[in-house]
N, C-alpha and C positions, 0 to 999 in steps of 0.2 A: 504494500500500500504506500503510495507516494505521500510526501508531506502535505501536498496540496489537498489530498483527499481525507486527511485526518485533522480535525480542528483541536487546537489547544483549549480555546474558550469560545463558546457560542453565547451571545447575549440575545435573549428572547424578550422582545418588547410586546407585551400582551400575552399573558399565560393562559391559554385556553385550549380548545379542541385541536385547532390546526397546528399552531406552534408547539403545543405540548406533545402531541402525537409524534411530530417530527423529532423532537428532542428525545423522547423515550426510545424510539427506534435507533437513533444515532448512538445513544448511550449503550444500549444492549449490544450493538454491533461493534463497539469499541472505536467508533468514528469521532468521538469527541471526549476530551478529558474532563471538562467541567462545563456546566450550563448555569448561567446567571439569568434569573428572571426579573423583569421590571414590570410592575403592575401597580395601578393606583389602589387596588383592592387588597388590603392587608390580609384579610381572611382567605382570599383566593391564593395569595402567595404562601400562606401557611399550609394550606391543603396541598399545594404543589410541592413544597418541601417534604411533607409527610409521605407523599406518593412517590417521591424520587424523580419527579419530572424535572426539578431544578436542584442545584446544589447551593446556590446563593440567592437571597431575596433582596430586592431593592425597590423602594417606593418612587424613585425618581431616576431620570436619565442624567447621570452625572459621572464625574471622573472615576468614582469608586466602582460604579457598575461597569464602566467600559474599560477599565484597566486590564490590559493584556488580551483584549478581544481580537480575534482574527475573523469573526463573522458576526454580523448583527442581522437577525431576522425580525422584521416588523410584522407583527400579526395582530394589528389593531384594526378597528373599522376604517374603511377607506378615507373617510373625511378627516380622520386624525393624522393622516400621513404627513401633510405639510408641517404641522406643529411638532411631530416627532422628529422630522428631519432638521428643523430649526434647533431643537434641543440637542440633537446629536452633533451638529456642526462643530462646536468648540471642544468637544471631548472625544471625538472619534479618532482612534489610532490611525495614522496615515496609511498603513497598508491593509487595514481591515476592509473586507468587502461587506456590502449592504444588500439585502434582498427583502422582498415583501411577499405577501400571499394574497393580495387583494384581487377582486374580480373585475376591476377596471384598470386598464394598463396605460392609457394615454395620460390620465391624471397622475398615476404613479411616476411615470417618467418626467412629467412636468415638475412634480414635487422634488424629485431627485436633482434635476438640473438646476432648479431655482434655488434650493436651500442647501444642497451639497455640491456646489460646482467643482470644488477641488477634488471631490471623491467620485464624480459622476461616472468616470470610466470604470469604477469598481462597483457600481450600482447595477444590480440585476433584477429586472422586473419579472416576477414569476407568479403563477396562479395554479395551485393544485386543485384538481377537480375531484374533490372529496368533501364529505361533511356529514352532519348529523343535526337533529333537532336539539341536541344537548349542547351546552356551552360551559365554559369555565375549566379550571384545572382538573376537576373530577371527571370531565368528559374525555380527557386525553386517553388514548388507547394504543396499544401495540398493533402494528399491521394495518393501520388505517389506509395507507397509501399503496398497499400491495395490489398491483394490476390496475392502478388508477392513472389517469393522465396528468401530466404536469406541463403546463404551457410556459415557455420562456419567450420574452420579447426583446431580443437584442436591439441595441441602438447604435447609431453611427460611431460613437466614441467608445464603444464597449471594449473593455480590457478582456482579451480572450481567456486568459488564465482564470479570471474571476468567473466568467460564464461557465467554463469547464468545471471549476470546483463546485459551483452550485448544482450543475447538472449531475455530476458524479455523486454528490451527497443525496440528491433525490432519487437517483437510480439505486443507490445502496438501500434505501428504505422501500424499494419495490415499485417506484413510479416509472411510467413510460414517458419519455421526454418528447415533446413536440415544440417546434419553433414557428412563430408567426410574428408579423409586425403588430404594433399596438393597435393600429386602426382596424386591422382585420380581426384581432382578438376581441375588441369591444363590439364590433358588429356581430360576430358569431355568438357571443354570450348574451348580448341583448336579445337575440332571437331564441336561443335555446334555454336560457336561464332567467334573465331579468324580466322579459315579457310574460312568461308563465306565472311568475310571482305576482306581477301586477294584475293579471287576469284573475288569479285566485283571490287576491284581496278585493277586487272589484265585485266578483260574484258574491262573496260573503256580505259585502256592503249592500248589494242589491236586496238580499234577504233581510238584512238589518233595517233597511229603509222601508220595507213592505209592512203594511199594518198587520198582516197575519204571519210575518216572518217567524216569530218565536213559536207560534203554533206549528208551522210547517216543519221547523227543525226537530220537533218531537218524532217525526216519522222519517228523518234522514237516515240513509243506510250506507252501504259500501260505496256507491257512486259518489255521494257527497263526501265521504271520508277520503276517497282517493283524489278527487279533484281539488279538495281544499286543504290537503295536508300541508302544503307549503305556505298557506295563509297563516299558519301558526309560527312562522319564522319571525326573527327579531325585528320589530318595527323600526328601531333606530338604524340598524344596519342596512335595511332595505330602502329606507328613505334616502340614506347617503348614497347607496349604489344607484338608485333611480336618478338622482340629481346629477351624479358624476357622469352618467351615460345617457343624459336626457336627449341628446340629438338623435341617437340611434333609436331610442325608445319612442320618441314622437313620430318618427317615420313608420315604425312598426305598428304603433297604435292607429295611425291612419289606415294602414293596410288591414288591421283587424276590423275597423269600422266597415271597410268595403266587404270583408267576408260576412259580417253580420247582415249587411244590407242585401247581400246575395241570398242568404238564408231567408230573410224577411220576404224577399220577392218570391222565392219558391213557395213559401207558406201562403202568401196572399193569393197566388195564382193556383194553388193546389197542385203544383207540378211535382208529382211523385217520382217520375223518371229522373228529373234533375236532382231531387233530394237523394235518390238511390246512388246516382253517379257521384255526387258530392261526398256522401258518407263512405262509399266503397273506395274511392281514391284515398281518403284519409285512413281508412282501415288498412289498406295495402301498405302505405308508408309506415304506419305504426308497427305492423307485423314484421316488415322487413327490418326495421330498426331493432325490434326486440330479438329477432333471430340472429342478428350479427353483433349484439351487445349484451 
């Protein structure tokens, strides 16, 4: 194992499911000597220490937390990234690499370039495609990334060794690495992740606003459960994601309105053949995706 593939000290900013699971696997594999956790929640830090997710606990991004770090993983909500980078700037070791796990990448690169200009070449924008409805240090688990995708979005000033190190560490915990530019990333995940969350939230709101909605919910079954599972996601996190990726989402919402208008037309005209074609096309796409994933 090369020195670049084994960390002396990982600093995890935001100790929860995503960063905590990464740290657990690296520790188990012997890929990191020590993990320092930075979190504003003291109780969460204590739980992380007790579970062995981290070895050191810090309540602030300061010289004590960053001393000796050769990698910083920012696992906070996406809207917090600029403030985190500003706090890192005066205390970040010059050769440390910085990476994130957020689901919007144009905003991540903008934060890195604006607030860490001297370290920008060592900043790697990354997005692991894994998760859970659980959060916090207690949600961290071994093997979360086995067989999951990890998207990296290199930029024009990218330090190749930093990119290679980040990719090697994610591969070590079982992730499959994919590269795309930040614009493509944000368009892709607006379509397959961010829009579905907005639609789930909107559907639940439609029931909430209906005068008989509470009565209707008494009879909701598996269809409601499946469709609305992601409406139970963290509101603050998804508000941040939606605003960070608003341009792509506004375009997709316009497209969604056109789809609903098409359905309305079929219902108004009683066009059963058109409905069958519409549903069958969607069924085929969904089945093909399921069979290959």
